[in-house]
C-alpha positions, 0 to 999 in steps of 0.5 A, spaced: 553 506 456 549 512 457 544 511 463 537 511 461 533 517 463 528 517 468 521 516 466 515 516 471 509 512 470 504 510 474 504 504 478 497 504 482 492 508 485 490 507 492 485 510 497 490 512 503 497 515 504 498 509 509 497 504 503 502 508 499 507 508 504 507 501 505 508 500 497 513 505 497 517 502 503 516 495 500 519 497 493 525 501 496 526 494 500 527 491 493 531 497 490 526 500 486 525 508 488 518 510 488 514 516 490 507 518 491 502 524 489 496 526 491 498 526 499 499 531 504 505 536 503 508 539 510 501 537 513 497 540 508 493 536 502 496 538 496 490 537 492 483 535 494 482 529 497 483 523 491 486 517 490 494 517 492 498 515 486 504 511 486 509 512 481 516 508 479 521 509 473 519 506 467 524 501 467 522 498 474 515 498 472 515 490 470 518 488 477 514 493 481 508 490 478 510 483 480 512 486 487 505 489 488 502 483 486 505 479 492 503 485 497 496 484 495 496 477 495 500 477 502 495 482 505 489 478 503 492 472 507 492 476 514 487 474 519 485 481 521 481 478 527 487 476 530 491 483 529 492 487 535 490 494 533 490 496 540 483 496 541 481 493 548 474 493 547 471 486 548 467 482 542 460 479 543 459 472 542 456 474 535 462 478 533 466 473 534 462 468 531 461 472 525 469 473 525 470 466 525 465 465 519 468 470 515 475 467 516 473 460 514 
């Protein structure tokens, strides 16, 4: 049986290279090869700043969409106020209260 041809299709557009990298890495951990366009190439931006596109093979699109939905669901459940970003600036009591209000 001949191998199916690789037909790239756009999975998603994102604003940041880091987000595209997370998606590509997660897809790779599930055996799906993905690539991005519109990001930096050899330290230079390949095109004017714009959305980063993540591409997958057409035969992987359905599974890739399911994985992407899981990524989005998982990231919405992160308590960002509890994530150690390395910033050691003390929060004011108003900032702490506002953070607690948004998490409830």
